[in-house]
TORFI-162679 format. One record per residue (C-alpha): residue in one letter; y, x, z; chain; residue number from 1. Coordinates in nm, 3 decimals. Each point is the difference from the previous one (the first is absolute). Example, Ala and Ser with C-alpha at 12.3 -4.5 7.8 and 13.67 -1.06 7.14 Angstrom:
TORFI-162679
> A/-0.450/1.230/0.780/A/1
> S/0.344/0.137/-0.066/A/2
This chain:
TORFI-162679
> M/-0.741/0.398/-2.362/A/1
> S/0.059/-0.390/-0.024/A/2
> D/0.316/-0.229/0.079/A/3
> P/0.055/0.158/0.386/A/4
> S/0.141/-0.307/0.113/A/5
> N/-0.333/-0.127/-0.022/A/6
> A/-0.180/0.276/0.193/A/7
> I/-0.158/-0.051/0.356/A/8
> L/0.181/0.198/0.265/A/9
> T/-0.310/0.040/0.194/A/10
> K/-0.246/0.279/-0.118/A/11
> I/-0.343/-0.016/-0.082/A/12
> L/-0.220/0.258/0.121/A/13
> A/-0.405/-0.002/-0.178/A/14
> T/-0.264/0.237/0.089/A/15
> L/-0.233/0.121/-0.284/A/16
> G/-0.342/0.003/0.023/A/17
> P/-0.318/-0.071/-0.207/A/18
> A/0.137/-0.339/-0.103/A/19
> T/0.373/0.127/-0.155/A/20
> N/-0.122/0.389/-0.149/A/21
> T/0.103/-0.081/-0.389/A/22
> E/0.309/0.017/-0.156/A/23
> E/-0.012/-0.332/-0.139/A/24
> T/-0.007/-0.176/0.367/A/25
> V/0.260/0.248/0.131/A/26
> R/0.220/-0.106/-0.283/A/27
> R/-0.035/-0.346/0.114/A/28
> L/0.054/0.050/0.374/A/29
> I/0.323/0.147/-0.094/A/30
> E/0.120/-0.276/-0.211/A/31
> E/-0.103/-0.254/0.231/A/32
> G/0.237/0.177/0.273/A/33
> V/-0.176/0.295/0.161/A/34
> R/0.226/0.329/0.049/A/35
> A/-0.187/0.216/0.189/A/36
> F/-0.361/0.046/0.039/A/37
> R/-0.222/0.142/0.309/A/38
> I/-0.306/0.262/-0.079/A/39
> N/-0.199/-0.016/0.325/A/40
> F/-0.132/0.358/0.089/A/41
> S/-0.284/-0.170/0.223/A/42
> H/-0.189/-0.149/-0.321/A/43
> G/-0.089/0.249/-0.319/A/44
> D/0.055/0.364/-0.066/A/45
> F/0.269/0.207/-0.159/A/46
> D/-0.130/-0.035/-0.375/A/47
> G/0.033/-0.392/0.066/A/48
> F/0.367/0.069/0.141/A/49
> D/0.116/0.215/-0.301/A/50
> Q/-0.146/-0.298/-0.207/A/51
> L/0.192/-0.300/0.207/A/52
> L/0.321/0.244/-0.038/A/53
> S/-0.052/0.061/-0.352/A/54
> V/-0.034/-0.332/-0.117/A/55
> I/0.309/-0.136/0.258/A/56
> R/0.242/0.277/-0.192/A/57
> L/-0.122/-0.074/-0.330/A/58
> T/0.072/-0.377/0.050/A/59
> S/0.313/0.025/0.133/A/60
> D/0.125/0.244/-0.242/A/61
> K/-0.137/-0.247/-0.281/A/62
> L/0.186/-0.319/0.196/A/63
> G/0.333/0.208/0.080/A/64
> I/-0.028/-0.119/0.374/A/65
> P/0.014/0.232/0.253/A/66
> V/-0.314/-0.033/0.253/A/67
> G/-0.027/0.188/0.333/A/68
> V/-0.363/0.132/0.100/A/69
> L/-0.080/0.002/0.341/A/70
> G/-0.269/0.234/0.169/A/71
> D/-0.192/-0.159/0.278/A/72
> L/-0.138/0.287/0.248/A/73
> C/-0.269/-0.077/0.218/A/74
> G/0.133/0.106/0.331/A/75
> P/-0.232/0.080/0.283/A/76
> K/-0.227/-0.321/-0.065/A/77
> I/-0.356/0.017/0.242/A/78
> R/-0.297/-0.115/-0.216/A/79
> L/-0.389/-0.041/0.094/A/80
> G/-0.241/0.258/-0.211/A/81
> K/-0.280/-0.126/-0.196/A/82
> L/-0.255/-0.248/0.178/A/83
> D/-0.345/-0.008/-0.044/A/84
> G/-0.105/-0.260/-0.259/A/85
> G/0.368/0.027/-0.108/A/86
> G/0.077/-0.263/0.320/A/87
> F/-0.150/-0.199/0.261/A/88
> D/0.101/-0.329/0.229/A/89
> V/0.106/0.039/0.365/A/90
> E/-0.001/-0.280/0.241/A/91
> T/0.240/-0.102/0.277/A/92
> G/-0.130/0.179/0.312/A/93
> D/-0.165/0.292/-0.224/A/94
> R/0.113/0.366/0.122/A/95
> V/0.132/0.261/-0.251/A/96
> E/0.034/0.340/0.040/A/97
> F/0.258/0.255/-0.173/A/98
> T/-0.089/0.320/0.005/A/99
> T/0.184/0.343/-0.122/A/100
> E/-0.294/0.116/-0.227/A/101
> S/0.003/-0.055/-0.387/A/102
> I/-0.294/-0.243/-0.019/A/103
> I/-0.134/-0.282/-0.183/A/104
> G/0.079/-0.350/0.181/A/105
> H/-0.316/-0.142/0.110/A/106
> R/-0.198/-0.179/0.283/A/107
> D/-0.183/0.189/0.277/A/108
> S/-0.357/-0.096/-0.045/A/109
> E/-0.027/0.006/0.359/A/110
> T/0.270/-0.120/0.144/A/111
> D/0.128/-0.202/-0.279/A/112
> V/0.342/0.104/0.055/A/113
> A/0.225/0.026/-0.314/A/114
> V/0.100/0.378/-0.025/A/115
> L/0.298/0.084/-0.245/A/116
> G/0.191/0.264/-0.121/A/117
> T/0.375/0.008/-0.136/A/118
> N/0.214/0.258/-0.177/A/119
> Y/0.216/0.034/0.300/A/120
> P/-0.250/0.120/0.246/A/121
> P/0.277/0.053/0.305/A/122
> F/0.082/-0.340/0.025/A/123
> V/-0.331/-0.005/0.217/A/124
> Q/0.226/0.171/0.276/A/125
> E/0.318/-0.186/-0.095/A/126
> V/-0.128/-0.371/0.095/A/127
> D/-0.038/-0.095/0.358/A/128
> A/-0.211/-0.208/0.145/A/129
> G/0.176/-0.360/-0.026/A/130
> Q/0.164/0.057/-0.323/A/131
> R/-0.082/-0.179/-0.336/A/132
> V/-0.185/0.131/-0.303/A/133
> L/0.006/-0.243/-0.322/A/134
> I/-0.201/0.060/-0.286/A/135
> D/0.049/-0.136/-0.344/A/136
> D/0.354/-0.146/0.070/A/137
> G/-0.097/-0.138/0.302/A/138
> A/-0.314/-0.185/-0.127/A/139
> V/-0.222/0.162/0.236/A/140
> R/0.136/0.088/0.349/A/141
> L/-0.062/0.236/0.259/A/142
> L/0.102/0.080/0.340/A/143
> A/-0.018/0.335/0.138/A/144
> I/-0.208/0.031/0.346/A/145
> D/-0.063/0.362/0.070/A/146
> R/-0.041/0.358/-0.113/A/147
> I/-0.289/0.208/0.063/A/148
> D/-0.072/0.376/-0.084/A/149
> G/-0.327/0.035/-0.178/A/150
> E/-0.196/0.317/-0.117/A/151
> D/0.147/-0.081/-0.342/A/152
> G/0.344/-0.012/0.138/A/153
> P/0.205/-0.293/0.130/A/154
> R/-0.062/-0.340/-0.098/A/155
> L/0.211/-0.336/0.021/A/156
> M/-0.169/-0.279/0.158/A/157
> C/0.084/-0.373/-0.145/A/158
> R/-0.106/-0.370/0.045/A/159
> V/0.048/-0.232/-0.279/A/160
> T/0.215/-0.258/0.054/A/161
> E/0.016/-0.176/-0.357/A/162
> G/-0.302/0.095/-0.187/A/163
> G/-0.046/0.015/-0.353/A/164
> R/-0.088/0.234/-0.327/A/165
> I/0.132/0.336/-0.008/A/166
> S/-0.089/0.245/-0.299/A/167
> N/0.104/0.316/-0.174/A/168
> N/0.351/0.150/0.088/A/169
> K/0.161/-0.332/0.158/A/170
> G/0.333/0.091/0.150/A/171
> V/0.034/0.010/0.373/A/172
> N/0.312/-0.103/0.187/A/173
> L/0.082/0.063/0.353/A/174
> P/0.293/-0.195/0.131/A/175
> D/-0.007/0.123/0.361/A/176
> S/-0.054/0.381/-0.069/A/177
> S/0.234/0.278/-0.052/A/178
> V/-0.156/0.204/-0.266/A/179
> S/0.117/0.374/-0.055/A/180
> A/-0.133/-0.009/-0.372/A/181
> P/0.245/0.162/-0.250/A/182
> S/0.237/-0.248/-0.170/A/183
> V/-0.062/0.200/-0.341/A/184
> T/-0.379/0.104/-0.063/A/185
> D/-0.126/0.280/-0.187/A/186
> Y/-0.091/-0.261/-0.273/A/187
> D/0.379/-0.117/0.000/A/188
> R/0.130/0.331/-0.037/A/189
> R/-0.230/0.030/-0.344/A/190
> C/0.190/-0.375/-0.088/A/191
> L/0.334/0.136/0.038/A/192
> D/-0.079/0.319/-0.182/A/193
> W/-0.084/-0.241/-0.256/A/194
> A/0.288/-0.233/0.023/A/195
> I/0.250/0.295/0.003/A/196
> R/-0.134/0.154/-0.313/A/197
> R/0.022/-0.360/-0.201/A/198
> E/0.345/-0.082/0.144/A/199
> L/-0.099/-0.309/0.169/A/200
> D/0.304/-0.213/0.137/A/201
> Y/-0.139/-0.124/0.340/A/202
> L/-0.208/0.128/0.280/A/203
> A/-0.159/-0.246/0.242/A/204
> L/-0.138/0.096/0.320/A/205
> S/-0.280/-0.165/0.164/A/206
> F/-0.046/-0.071/0.379/A/207
> V/0.339/0.148/0.120/A/208
> R/-0.020/-0.027/0.363/A/209
> Q/0.370/0.171/0.071/A/210
> A/0.273/0.173/-0.181/A/211
> S/-0.124/0.324/-0.010/A/212
> D/-0.283/-0.070/-0.188/A/213
> V/0.230/-0.084/-0.273/A/214
> E/0.218/0.325/0.067/A/215
> D/-0.311/0.201/-0.008/A/216
> L/-0.075/-0.133/-0.362/A/217
> I/0.356/0.083/-0.110/A/218
> A/0.009/0.331/0.140/A/219
> L/-0.329/0.056/-0.179/A/220
> M/0.135/-0.083/-0.314/A/221
> M/0.277/0.204/0.058/A/222
> D/-0.235/0.317/0.081/A/223
> R/-0.110/-0.061/-0.374/A/224
> G/0.360/0.065/-0.107/A/225
> R/0.084/-0.359/-0.111/A/226
> D/0.278/-0.062/0.224/A/227
> N/0.360/0.101/0.128/A/228
> V/0.214/-0.268/-0.072/A/229
> K/0.033/-0.322/0.116/A/230
> R/-0.226/-0.316/0.001/A/231
> F/-0.033/-0.212/-0.320/A/232
> S/0.070/0.322/-0.206/A/233
> T/-0.251/0.067/-0.311/A/234
> T/-0.108/0.332/0.194/A/235
> R/-0.226/-0.175/0.290/A/236
> L/-0.234/-0.282/-0.049/A/237
> P/0.151/-0.311/0.241/A/238
> V/-0.236/-0.084/0.284/A/239
> I/-0.080/-0.356/0.067/A/240
> A/-0.168/-0.031/0.338/A/241
> K/-0.245/-0.250/0.052/A/242
> I/0.024/-0.208/0.337/A/243
> E/-0.333/-0.069/0.077/A/244
> T/-0.061/0.128/0.388/A/245
> P/0.128/-0.147/0.337/A/246
> Q/0.115/0.385/0.038/A/247
> A/0.223/-0.089/-0.309/A/248
> I/0.162/-0.273/0.179/A/249
> R/0.052/0.130/0.295/A/250
> D/0.213/0.317/-0.223/A/251
> L/0.145/-0.258/-0.288/A/252
> D/0.340/0.092/0.019/A/253
> R/-0.042/0.373/-0.017/A/254
> I/-0.255/-0.033/-0.268/A/255
> V/0.224/-0.161/-0.208/A/256
> E/0.282/0.211/0.049/A/257
> V/-0.201/0.271/-0.133/A/258
> S/-0.188/-0.125/-0.312/A/259
> D/0.163/-0.132/-0.312/A/260
> G/-0.173/-0.322/0.008/A/261
> I/-0.247/-0.221/0.206/A/262
> M/-0.338/-0.183/-0.082/A/263
> V/-0.103/-0.304/0.221/A/264
> A/-0.369/0.107/-0.050/A/265
> R/-0.152/-0.323/0.136/A/266
> G/-0.370/0.072/-0.053/A/267
> D/-0.037/0.225/0.266/A/268
> L/0.271/-0.120/0.215/A/269
> G/-0.175/-0.351/-0.002/A/270
> V/-0.318/0.186/0.133/A/271
> E/0.201/0.232/0.287/A/272
> M/0.224/-0.257/0.137/A/273
> D/-0.007/-0.392/0.085/A/274
> L/-0.009/-0.154/-0.319/A/275
> P/0.245/-0.313/0.111/A/276
> R/0.219/0.312/0.059/A/277
> V/0.015/0.121/-0.345/A/278
> P/0.251/-0.232/-0.198/A/279
> V/0.245/0.069/0.304/A/280
> I/-0.064/0.387/-0.044/A/281
> Q/0.071/-0.035/-0.364/A/282
> K/0.343/-0.153/0.076/A/283
> R/0.048/0.279/0.258/A/284
> I/-0.035/0.274/-0.235/A/285
> I/0.158/-0.150/-0.303/A/286
> E/0.318/-0.069/0.262/A/287
> T/-0.029/0.355/0.098/A/288
> C/-0.001/0.141/-0.321/A/289
> H/0.321/-0.216/-0.115/A/290
> R/0.186/0.126/0.314/A/291
> L/-0.102/0.360/-0.057/A/292
> G/0.046/-0.041/-0.401/A/293
> K/-0.311/0.060/-0.140/A/294
> P/-0.244/-0.177/-0.259/A/295
> V/-0.282/-0.205/0.125/A/296
> I/-0.340/-0.115/-0.182/A/297
> V/-0.225/-0.294/0.125/A/298
> A/-0.343/0.056/-0.082/A/299
> T/-0.342/-0.098/0.043/A/300
> Q/-0.206/-0.329/-0.092/A/301
> M/0.340/-0.177/-0.164/A/302
> L/-0.200/-0.170/-0.258/A/303
> Q/-0.382/0.121/0.109/A/304
> S/-0.170/-0.311/-0.159/A/305
> M/0.096/0.106/-0.288/A/306
> I/-0.206/0.301/-0.018/A/307
> E/-0.293/-0.311/-0.079/A/308
> H/0.215/-0.290/-0.082/A/309
> A/0.251/-0.067/-0.277/A/310
> T/0.212/-0.233/0.231/A/311
> P/0.125/0.153/0.346/A/312
> T/-0.018/-0.188/0.341/A/313
> R/0.371/-0.207/0.087/A/314
> A/-0.035/0.225/0.314/A/315
> E/-0.032/0.312/-0.221/A/316
> V/0.318/-0.127/-0.205/A/317
> S/0.154/-0.073/0.314/A/318
> D/-0.028/0.373/0.143/A/319
> V/0.140/0.115/-0.324/A/320
> A/0.316/-0.240/0.042/A/321
> N/0.035/0.093/0.410/A/322
> A/0.000/0.386/-0.087/A/323
> I/0.270/-0.056/-0.218/A/324
> C/0.189/-0.212/0.211/A/325
> D/-0.024/0.253/0.269/A/326
> G/0.157/0.216/-0.249/A/327
> A/-0.261/0.232/-0.103/A/328
> D/0.115/0.250/-0.302/A/329
> A/-0.353/0.002/-0.171/A/330
> V/-0.304/-0.207/0.038/A/331
> M/-0.364/0.194/-0.085/A/332
> L/-0.309/-0.112/-0.166/A/333
> S/-0.338/0.215/0.095/A/334
> G/-0.335/-0.166/-0.079/A/335
> E/0.157/-0.249/-0.183/A/336
> T/0.099/0.250/-0.266/A/337
> A/-0.239/0.278/0.051/A/338
> I/-0.354/-0.173/-0.002/A/339
> G/0.101/-0.368/-0.053/A/340
> R/-0.079/-0.234/-0.284/A/341
> F/0.331/-0.110/-0.065/A/342
> P/0.250/0.307/0.066/A/343
> V/0.273/-0.139/-0.302/A/344
> Q/-0.035/-0.383/0.158/A/345
> A/0.079/0.164/0.364/A/346
> V/0.290/0.214/-0.097/A/347
> Y/0.142/-0.382/-0.187/A/348
> I/-0.068/-0.179/0.282/A/349
> M/0.176/0.269/0.238/A/350
> K/0.309/0.043/-0.266/A/351
> H/0.055/-0.406/-0.060/A/352
> T/-0.036/-0.042/0.441/A/353
> A/0.260/0.244/-0.003/A/354
> S/0.228/-0.133/-0.250/A/355
> I/-0.010/-0.335/0.182/A/356
> T/0.061/0.181/0.350/A/357
> E/0.263/0.187/-0.070/A/358
> R/0.220/-0.305/-0.169/A/359
> F/-0.097/-0.167/0.321/A/360
> V/0.124/0.252/0.208/A/361
> A/0.368/0.077/-0.223/A/362
> E/0.047/-0.316/0.099/A/363
> L/-0.019/0.010/0.367/A/364
> P/0.325/0.043/0.184/A/365
> E/0.069/0.365/0.036/A/366
> A/-0.357/0.044/-0.134/A/367
> Y/0.108/0.335/-0.169/A/368
> G/0.268/0.248/0.107/A/369
> L/0.013/0.381/0.158/A/370
> R/-0.255/-0.008/0.233/A/371
> D/0.096/0.136/0.362/A/372
> T/-0.117/0.324/-0.061/A/373
> N/0.120/0.408/0.094/A/374
> L/0.176/0.026/-0.337/A/375
> R/0.255/-0.166/0.135/A/376
> G/0.080/0.313/0.185/A/377
> S/-0.088/0.235/-0.273/A/378
> K/0.228/0.277/-0.135/A/379
> Y/-0.096/-0.084/-0.361/A/380
> R/0.258/-0.159/-0.219/A/381
> T/-0.279/-0.227/-0.158/A/382
> A/-0.114/-0.149/0.310/A/383
> S/0.362/-0.115/0.062/A/384
> L/0.020/-0.128/-0.383/A/385
> A/-0.316/-0.214/0.028/A/386
> R/0.184/-0.184/0.268/A/387
> A/0.291/-0.051/-0.233/A/388
> V/-0.271/-0.053/-0.270/A/389
> K/-0.114/-0.330/0.197/A/390
> V/0.316/-0.163/0.027/A/391
> I/0.122/0.059/-0.398/A/392
> V/-0.370/-0.178/-0.070/A/393
> E/0.042/-0.280/0.232/A/394
> D/0.367/-0.060/-0.155/A/395
> I/-0.041/-0.001/-0.376/A/396
> N/-0.427/-0.012/-0.040/A/397
> P/-0.069/0.279/-0.273/A/398
> R/-0.313/0.017/-0.218/A/399
> C/-0.068/0.316/0.161/A/400
> V/0.113/0.314/0.214/A/401
> V/-0.007/0.307/-0.242/A/402
> M/0.010/0.345/0.094/A/403
> W/-0.067/0.371/-0.081/A/404
> S/-0.252/0.128/0.273/A/405
> E/-0.091/0.392/-0.075/A/406
> L/-0.250/0.030/0.263/A/407
> G/-0.049/-0.357/0.137/A/408
> G/0.205/0.050/0.312/A/409
> G/0.240/-0.273/-0.081/A/410
> A/-0.208/-0.250/-0.076/A/411
> R/-0.188/0.048/0.286/A/412
> Y/0.318/-0.121/0.163/A/413
> L/0.085/-0.296/-0.195/A/414
> A/-0.372/-0.133/0.036/A/415
> H/0.069/0.005/0.366/A/416
> S/0.263/-0.256/-0.065/A/417
> R/-0.256/-0.283/-0.113/A/418
> L/0.217/-0.077/-0.302/A/419
> P/-0.038/-0.352/-0.119/A/420
> V/0.002/0.172/-0.382/A/421
> P/-0.176/0.286/-0.151/A/422
> I/0.101/0.304/0.034/A/423
> I/-0.050/0.243/-0.296/A/424
> A/-0.029/0.382/0.099/A/425
> I/0.061/0.239/-0.311/A/426
> S/-0.138/0.342/-0.019/A/427
> S/-0.073/0.245/-0.210/A/428
> N/-0.254/0.178/0.264/A/429
> L/-0.371/-0.170/-0.077/A/430
> Q/-0.157/0.058/0.354/A/431
> A/0.330/-0.107/0.152/A/432
> L/-0.066/-0.344/-0.206/A/433
> R/-0.315/-0.008/0.120/A/434
> Q/0.104/0.064/0.363/A/435
> M/0.212/-0.328/-0.044/A/436
> T/-0.296/-0.256/-0.119/A/437
> L/-0.097/-0.085/0.394/A/438
> L/0.416/-0.090/0.089/A/439
> H/0.073/-0.328/0.055/A/440
> G/0.221/-0.188/-0.315/A/441
> V/0.004/0.331/-0.175/A/442
> L/-0.081/0.018/-0.363/A/443
> P/-0.048/0.380/-0.119/A/444
> M/0.119/0.089/-0.334/A/445
> H/0.003/0.303/-0.201/A/446
> M/0.329/0.114/-0.193/A/447
> D/0.120/0.352/-0.112/A/448
> R/0.278/0.102/0.212/A/449
> P/0.368/-0.086/-0.154/A/450
> E/0.289/0.199/0.002/A/451
> G/0.189/-0.191/0.227/A/452
> T/0.008/-0.343/0.162/A/453
> S/0.221/-0.184/-0.278/A/454
> E/-0.309/0.122/-0.234/A/455
> F/-0.224/-0.109/0.259/A/456
> V/0.165/-0.339/-0.005/A/457
> D/-0.007/-0.066/-0.358/A/458
> A/-0.350/0.090/-0.033/A/459
> V/-0.135/-0.224/0.245/A/460
> D/0.239/-0.281/-0.154/A/461
> K/-0.136/0.061/-0.351/A/462
> L/-0.346/-0.001/0.101/A/463
> F/0.047/-0.346/0.192/A/464
> M/0.150/-0.142/-0.243/A/465
> A/-0.209/0.127/-0.268/A/466
> R/-0.368/-0.111/0.183/A/467
> G/0.197/-0.350/0.073/A/468
> W/-0.018/0.044/0.360/A/469
> G/0.324/-0.165/0.079/A/470
> Q/0.314/-0.173/-0.182/A/471
> Q/0.326/0.112/-0.106/A/472
> G/0.196/-0.004/0.347/A/473
> D/-0.281/0.020/0.241/A/474
> P/0.083/0.188/0.297/A/475
> I/-0.174/0.317/0.099/A/476
> V/0.087/0.224/0.277/A/477
> F/-0.014/0.395/-0.040/A/478
> V/-0.072/0.248/0.255/A/479
> K/0.057/0.358/-0.082/A/480
> G/0.213/0.320/0.037/A/481
> Q/0.154/0.299/-0.194/A/482
> P/-0.164/0.221/-0.116/A/483
> I/-0.275/-0.204/-0.088/A/484
> G/-0.349/0.114/0.097/A/485
> V/0.077/0.212/0.278/A/486
> P/-0.134/-0.127/0.363/A/487
> G/0.206/-0.073/0.293/A/488
> V/0.321/-0.107/-0.205/A/489
> T/-0.027/-0.351/-0.071/A/490
> N/0.325/-0.161/0.104/A/491
> Q/0.128/-0.283/-0.254/A/492
> L/-0.073/-0.358/-0.033/A/493
> Q/0.091/-0.179/-0.308/A/494
> V/-0.024/-0.354/-0.139/A/495
> H/-0.088/0.008/-0.361/A/496
> Y/-0.007/-0.317/-0.245/A/497
> L/-0.258/0.030/-0.293/A/498
> G/0.210/0.060/-0.313/A/499
> D/0.266/0.136/0.187/A/500
> A/0.074/0.365/-0.208/A/501
> C/-0.018/0.292/0.232/A/502
> R/0.291/0.250/-0.120/A/503
> L/0.120/0.169/0.334/A/504
> E/0.005/0.346/0.049/A/505
> D/-0.218/0.141/0.285/A/506
> A/0.318/0.088/0.246/A/507
> P/0.019/-0.099/0.349/A/508
> G/0.171/-0.340/0.063/A/509
> R/-0.066/-0.127/-0.367/A/510
> E/-0.279/-0.216/0.107/A/511
């Protein structure tokens, strides 16, 4: 770890793919500021996922920097099947019929009607007349007209309202319909088993519609013997709910409450909802996450033009900055790093933008400070200590806050405080460290567990002085508990000045 005082507080999550599947590129991305990687299960196979994970873990170990890995489950995404010739054009006014049969999409030679199949045949009976059917992120738009029963089963009759080209496996969005597809598909279950066996650090669930979708995934993990303790432990993968449907907005509070974090997935959200509403919805989601004390990631097309160009647009840079001003814990790169020509440059732009924006936000009146979260009523001592830490940080402006966080729970509470200085969260638990990598302002660091809190303070003092992370007399705030390493006993604050000897015995009232 380099000097923590120079670190950005907003976390960068980058998607890996063909453009970034080598150790050299992953190393450069980490050195540039990436602290968590996304493996998108929608693209690739398990051999490829194994290769990506191996590269991440190997590079992280070599650099001595904890790096989280998020596995992104596909969820109930409806897609077209294969089409005759790979695809064809439809024009405004054309008729399109969806069938429940597994067919090759084609134009009927007699009627010139486009006949299409999907990977989810029941949707033919779940879309009603007057409801929209959007293909390829809304590039082609249809309106359902009628449903008929034919010799080969029911068909959904649609009229094209905005034409274009349709091709193999393009996504289908149904913004007006309630679809009964399960939140976790058979393929998701295979991906889940892989993620559990490989000890990934997070799971993202796509197309969440209601809180029960997240609860079903958690129950599935529990059935696999992975969980009988609280969230953010190392025995269950934390679940990031992706908000990208109108139904999710209607159940937002409950979804946030049952999830370990939220992703504002603006791709499908912008397809399924009125596009100008998306920025407002983004702010609402972030505010809800702050209020309920959950980390939030803003994702999709943040630096989209950098897939092809070395320099982003001004609007894209403003988008990143505004997400940080809104209070995002993390910002994500998708195609920019998965398939883009300039993945390292994209991370640099995002980091540089975050650095400048964070300095601006810190200068605003009451820019930081404990959000109005439900942690104010929490029974956990760390939640109350977090409020006290904020006051001390404002008074003495320390170089950082340091804490021992065995499983990451204490670091999570401090992250909600939105402190203007880094939080160095130290643990001997490697998976806990990786699960802290998406928390705002938290810099996870590995250390063998010391014998007591005095030894802990001494070890950190020596580390800072040896690495030149501060000068004699610089203040540091310690958050700790005794016995050290036992979850739930954090109950002490200490202002320490670098270079001061710490020889106090670990006894009540002595620190």
